N, C-alpha and C positions, 0 to 999 in steps of 0.2 A: 500845842496838841488841840485837837478841834474837843468838839463834842461826841460825849461817846453814849452807848444805853447799857446802863447796866444789869447783869443777870434780877429776876426780881425776887430771889432765892438762892442763896453759893453757900462753901459748906468746905473747908479743905479735905481734900480727897487722896487718899490711897491707892495706889496704882502697882502695879509693874512693868518691864520689859515684855513684852509676847516677843518680837523680831526686830528686825532693822535690815531694810533695803535700801541702796547704792540708786537713784533714778537718774543719776550723770556729772562729771565730775566733779562738779560745788555742792548739788545737792544729794540729802540724806533724810529718808523717811524713818523715823521710829514710831516703831505700834504698839499703844498702851492697853491692858486688862485690868482686869477687877472686878470680882460686886458692887463696890465701890463707886464703881463709874453708872448706875443704877439711878446715882443721886443726883447726874452730870443735865442741866437744861442747855439742850446743844441750842443755838440760833441760828445757827449758817454763817453764810458772806464772812466776815475778817473778825467771826469769834478769836480773844482772843486770852487767854489762859498765865497764870500764873506759873512755870516748869520750875522745882523743884527736884534737884537730883547733885548724888552726894558730893564733898571731895573728897581728893586723893588722902587717903586716908584712913576715912572717917568707913564705919564698918556697920553703923544705921543710920539711917535718916533723920536727924532727927529734926523734923519739923513742925512750924505755928501749929498752935493749936485753936489757934482762936480765928472763930469763921466772921469779922468785920473786919473796919477797917482799920484796928489793935492789934490787926496780926503782925502790921510793919513794925511799930512798935515794939513788940516781943519778938519780933526778930533780930530788931538793933541792937537790944539789951541780952540777947544770947551773946556768950566768947566768942568772935570770929574762930576761935576753931572749933566750936561744936557747928559753927553753921552751915546750912548746906549752902550751896550755889544757890540764885535762883535768878533765870532769866523772863521775858516775856516769848511768847508763843503762839502761834497761832490755828488753831485746831482745823487742821484740814481735810479733815474726813471723823464722822463719829458712826456708828455701828451700835445697834441694839440685839445683833443674834448671826457673830458670838458678840459681846459684850467687848467693845475696842475704842479708840481713838487712836489717831493718823498726828504725828507731831512731826512737818517738814523741816531739816536744818539746809539753812543755808550756807555754809562753812567758809573761814574766814583764817585761813588759815590752817596750822595745824595742834597750834599750840597754846588756843583760846578754850577757857572749861566745856564749853558748849557744844565747839567742835570735837573735841578729844570725849566729853562723852554721848556724842550721838556715831563716831567711829568706832567706839568701844564698847560700849552698852552690849549687856549680855542678857540674856531670857535670865527671867526671876529678879534684873535690879531692880531695887525701890524709889517710884519719884513720884511726888506729887502734885495736884491740878488746884490754884484758884481761881476761878470763873471771874475774867474781867472786864466782861460783857462785844458790843460789836461799837465801833466807828461808821461803818458805812450806812449812812440813811440819809437817801433820797427824799427829797418829797414825792407822793404816789405820781406825778403827772410831771417828773423830770424823764422824760421821755430819751434826751438826746444826752450821753455821757463819757466824761473823761477817765479815765484812767493809766497814773502812774506811777510803774513801783520802782524800786532798785533789787536786787537780786534778797536782798532779805524780806522785800514784800512781795515773791513771786506768790510766795502760798500762799496770800491771801489774794492775792489779785487772781487768782487762778481758781478759791475754793470762791470767792465772787459774782464771777464769771458760770459758773458749775453749779451756781440758786438761784442765776439770772432769770427772770420768766423771758418767753421768748419774742417778746414785744423791744425787748432792749435792745436800745440803737448804742454804740459805744467807740472809741476810739481806745486802742489798750496801748500802752507803750512802755516796754517790760525789758528791763535789762538787766543780761547776765554777765558773768566774765570771758565766757568761750562758749562759740556756737557750737558744742556737747552741753552744752546747758539748755538749747530748742529743742523744746516739746510739741508733740500735737497736739491741740487745745480742742477741743468739742465751744461752738457757742452757738448764739444766737445766728439767725443770717445776716441782719445788718450791725456784727460788729466785726474788726476787723481789727487784730493784734498786731501788734510790731515787732518784732523784737530786734531787740540793740547788742550788739555783744562786743564785748571791748577790744578778747583774744588778745591780750599780753600789753594793750598800749599802756600800762600804766596808767591810765586817766585815775583822776577818784572817784570812785561812785558814784554812778550819779552825775556826773558833767556829761555821757553822753546822752541820758535820758532827758535832759532841760536845756542841750544845744539844739537837739533832734525837733524837741515840741516845738522850740522860739521857729524852726526855719520853716515849720510847718504851719502853711492853709486851713482855718478855721471856714467849710461850708455855713455851719448851720454852729455857731455858737451853744457848746456843752453846757446844758440849765441844770447840771448837776457835779461835779469833780474829786474823785475823791483819788490822792495821793499819799504815799509816805514809801520810809524807807532813809536816805540818809537826811541829817536834817538841812542842809547848805541842798536837796533837792528838793524837799519839802518846801521850804520862805520861797526858794527860786521861783517855783510853776506858782504858788501861792500868789504872788507880788507878780510875778510877769501876767498872766489871766485877772487883775484886780486891776493895775495898771494901764498894762497895752492891750488888753481885750473888751474890755471894760463888762469883766462878768462879778455878780453883785457876788460879796465876799465871802453872804451867811450860805451862797450854794457850794464852795469850796470845802470841803470835811481836807485835812493839813496832819499826818499822823508821826512824827520825825520818832526812825524805830533807833534810829544812834546815829553819836558821832562817828566822824572822820579822824582817827588819829586817837583816839580817847576810849578805855574799858570802858566797861559799864561796871557799873559800883554792884557790892552782894557778889 
């Protein structure tokens, strides 16, 4: 995990599901609404929140009440049967009129708690969010950038591109499970997006992006890199850039969202 910019203020926020929309075979957007969203400090880019949602059989959402780092201890001291699920997700979009937040889910199978929630959520279902800040922190003079993501980080990468200045120059590598997941992206003129679809190859997520990056040549060495997704992808990209391309370690933000073969705790 790299450095992150925490929010200046934050609190546990309760909201409800407004609607869901299927983007493609493996991506779903869940739109949240609620008056407490007015207290959310939207920073954009890859801003991450903890998302709390009910387990099967729970009638209420039993969220932590502390709005500081003590929330985790409170959460862990709660009996598992009374805890909600909690997962980290990027704020894909935030609107003030109407007051809404979009969370985009990359679906990993049909049985994981987050995938089940995303595909079965109904209007009015309760959720909670807790702001964790942003990790995309390029230097002001980092004109040439590199962005790499597997499907779990595609929503964050797209949010970064949507918030980028028109002067951004970047190569972007986005790996997705299927060609159906490729979509049109509006970017600054000097941004090139490379969509990489596994198309049922059985490859471990992230391997295709790493192989493609290693076989690419840099006409200009990136002055800042943001890479997120499966653990082996982010460490592999960082190692390659630092050891073989001589990119300064301090210019690489690497964020492991998940680890292949291991379920998320909580």
